[in-house]
N, C-alpha and C positions, 0 to 999 in steps of 0.2 A: 360191445354192448352200447346201445343208444339209450339215453335218458329222455323220457317223455317230458314235455313241458309241464304237465299236470303234477309231476313229482317235485317241482320247485315252486311251491306257492309263495314262499317268502322272498324270492329273488328280488322283486322290485322294492320291497321294503328296506333292503340293505343297500340298494343302489340309488341313493338320494343325491341329486345334483342341484346345486344352487344356481339360480338365475343371476344375471348381472345386477339386477335391482336388489336382490337379497344380499349379495356381496357388498354392495354400496351401503345398505342398511347396517350390516354387521360391522363394517369399517367405521361407520358413523357412531354406533354405540361404543365401539372400542375407543375412539378418539375422545368422546365425552368422559368415559370412565378413566382414561389416562389423565385427562386434565383435572378431574376431580381428585383422583388419588394423589397426583403431584401437588395439588393445592393443600390437601389435608396433611401431607407429610412435610409441608413447608418448602418444597422444591420450587414451586411456582406460586407467586402471589396472584390474587384475583385481578390485580391491576396490570399484570404482565401482558405484553402483546401476544406472546406464545399461548397463554391461557385462553385469550379471546379467540385466537385463530383456531385452536383445537376445538373449542366449543362451537364456533361458527361452522367449520367443516363437518363436525359431527352431527350437528342439528340438520344441516343440509342433506347429509346422507340418510338420516332417519326419515326426513320428509319425503325423499324420493321413494324409499321403500314403502312407507305408509300410504302414499298416494297410489302406488301400484296395486296395493291390496284394497284400496278404497276404505282404509281405516282412518277416519278423520280425527279422532281424539288425539293420537300421537302427532298427527300433522299439525293441529292447532298448537299443542304444547311446544313442539319443536320450532314452529314459526315464531312464537314468542321468544323462545330460547335463542333463536337466530338473531332476532332484532336486538335483544339485550346484549348478545355477544358483539354485534356490530357496533352498538353504542359504546361498549367497553373498548373495542379496538380503536374507534375514533378518539375516545378520551385518552387512550394510551399513546396514540400517534401525536395528538396535540400536546401532550405532556413532554414528548421527546423533542419537539421543535423548540 
């Protein structure tokens, strides 16, 4: 017995595939949330180099995803987040010298 295509109207709704830019965005969001969670629980200080790197990479990932969707509010927010993280990384690095 052969099933006709019309009998499977929900097939495409269950077969959702992510694009590479969406994966990069989700990884970015995850990195930012990990950094924030570790900071709140006292595992990482805001002045730690790891905290800055997680935020920098996370912001970059969200920027890539947002630009792909032409969604400019998250792009601006995360561009500022990226700059602040970069300043924090530089300050952490100079403190280590």
